[in-house]
C-alpha positions in Angstrom: -48.7 83.4 -59.2 -46.4 85.7 -57.2 -44.1 88.0 -59.2 -41.0 89.8 -57.7 -41.8 93.4 -56.7 -39.9 96.1 -58.4 -38.4 97.7 -55.3 -38.4 97.7 -51.5 -38.7 100.8 -49.4 -36.6 101.6 -46.4 -36.6 103.8 -43.3 -33.8 104.1 -40.9 -33.0 105.4 -37.5 -30.4 104.5 -34.9 -31.5 101.9 -32.3 -29.5 100.2 -29.6 -30.8 96.8 -28.2 -31.1 96.9 -24.4 -29.5 93.5 -23.8 -26.7 93.4 -26.3 -23.4 95.0 -26.8 -23.7 94.7 -30.6 -24.3 98.0 -32.4 -27.7 98.4 -33.9 -29.1 100.6 -36.6 -32.4 100.2 -38.4 -31.3 99.8 -42.0 -32.2 100.5 -45.6 -32.5 98.0 -48.3 -30.2 96.4 -50.9 -30.2 95.2 -54.5 -31.3 91.6 -55.1 -31.5 89.8 -58.4 -35.1 88.6 -58.8 -35.4 84.9 -57.8 -37.7 82.7 -59.8 -41.4 83.3 -59.3 -43.1 83.1 -56.9 -41.2 85.4 -54.6 -40.7 88.9 -53.3 -37.8 91.3 -53.8 -35.6 93.7 -52.1 -33.9 96.5 -53.8 -31.7 99.5 -53.1 -32.7 102.7 -51.5 -30.5 105.5 -50.1 -30.3 105.8 -46.3 -31.9 109.0 -45.0 -29.2 111.7 -44.6 -29.7 111.8 -40.8 -28.7 108.1 -40.5 -26.0 108.3 -43.0 -24.5 111.2 -41.0 -25.0 109.3 -37.7 -23.6 106.0 -39.0 -21.1 106.6 -41.8 -19.7 103.0 -41.3 -23.1 101.4 -41.8 -23.8 98.6 -44.3 -27.4 97.3 -44.5 -28.3 93.6 -44.3 -27.9 91.6 -47.5 -30.1 88.6 -48.6 -28.6 85.1 -48.5 -31.8 83.2 -49.1 -35.1 84.8 -50.2 -38.0 82.5 -49.4 -41.0 82.3 -51.7 -44.6 82.5 -50.4 -46.4 79.2 -50.1 -49.3 79.5 -52.5 -51.8 77.1 -51.1 -55.2 76.5 -52.7 -56.7 78.8 -50.1 -54.3 81.6 -51.0 -54.9 81.0 -54.7 -58.7 81.4 -54.1 -58.1 84.5 -52.0 -56.2 86.1 -54.9 -59.0 85.2 -57.2 -61.5 86.9 -54.8 -59.4 90.0 -54.7 -59.8 90.2 -58.5 -56.4 91.5 -59.4 -52.7 91.9 -58.4 -52.0 92.3 -54.6 -48.9 93.9 -53.2 -47.9 93.0 -49.6 -45.0 94.9 -48.1 -43.4 93.3 -45.1 -41.0 95.1 -42.8 -38.4 92.7 -41.2 -35.9 93.1 -38.4 -32.7 91.1 -39.0 -30.6 90.2 -36.0 -26.8 90.1 -35.7 -26.9 86.4 -36.9 -28.9 87.2 -40.1 -32.2 85.8 -38.8 -35.5 87.5 -39.1 -36.6 88.3 -35.6 -39.7 90.4 -36.4 -41.9 90.7 -39.5 -44.9 93.0 -39.9 -47.1 93.9 -42.8 -46.6 97.6 -43.6 -49.8 99.7 -43.5 -52.3 96.9 -43.1 -55.8 97.6 -44.1 -58.0 98.0 -41.0 -60.9 96.3 -42.9 -59.1 93.1 -43.9 -61.1 90.3 -45.3 -60.3 86.6 -44.9 -58.8 86.7 -48.3 -56.4 89.6 -47.2 -55.5 87.7 -44.1 -54.5 84.6 -46.1 -52.4 86.6 -48.5 -50.7 88.5 -45.6 -50.0 85.2 -43.8 -48.2 83.8 -46.9 -46.1 87.0 -47.3 -45.2 87.0 -43.6 -44.2 83.4 -43.6 -42.0 83.9 -46.6 -40.3 86.9 -45.0 -39.7 85.0 -41.7 -38.1 82.1 -43.6 -35.7 84.4 -45.5 -32.1 84.7 -44.2 -29.6 87.6 -44.5 -26.1 88.6 -43.7 -26.5 91.0 -40.8 -26.1 94.7 -41.1 -22.6 96.0 -40.2 -21.8 99.1 -38.2 -18.1 100.0 -38.3 -17.3 96.4 -39.3 -19.3 94.8 -36.5 -22.6 92.9 -36.9 -25.6 95.1 -36.2 -29.4 94.7 -36.1 -31.1 96.2 -39.2 -34.6 96.6 -40.7 -35.7 96.5 -44.3 -38.9 96.1 -46.3 -39.6 93.3 -48.7 -42.4 93.7 -51.3 -44.3 90.7 -52.5 -46.5 91.1 -55.6 -49.1 88.4 -55.9 -50.8 88.0 -59.3 
C-alpha cells in the first residue's frame, strides 16, 4: 500500500528556456490535501531567499490531478523484499501548460536492486501522469520544478 508522504522538498533557481518567450523559474512546492491511498503528496516549502528576491511575482505550480502509483504484483513483491516502508522522491519539471516534461528520482541509490527499480518505475510513472496548473511569474505561465514524495508501505 502507498501512503501519502508528509511533505515535499523544493529547490529553486532562475532558468530561462532557450526556445520559449515564456518566463521560467524552477519552483518550490505547494500544499495538497492528501488524496486517497495509494498516492504521493506535495506540500509547502518556502522559496529560497535568492529566488524570492529575484522573482517576487513568482507563484509555484499547483496540482490539478495527483496520479497514484500502479501497484502491480511485481511492485507488491518488491516492497515485500525491501522489508519495510520505502520513500521515493521524484523531482518533476512542469511546463507552461501544466504537463510534466521531466521526472527524475531524487538521489537514487547507485546499488539499486531489481526491487528498487520496480518501485522507482511506479513512482516515476505516477509523477509523469500527474497534472498541474503552471507556475506563474508576474502573471504569466512559467516553467517550474517541484518534488513529490511517494511513501510505499
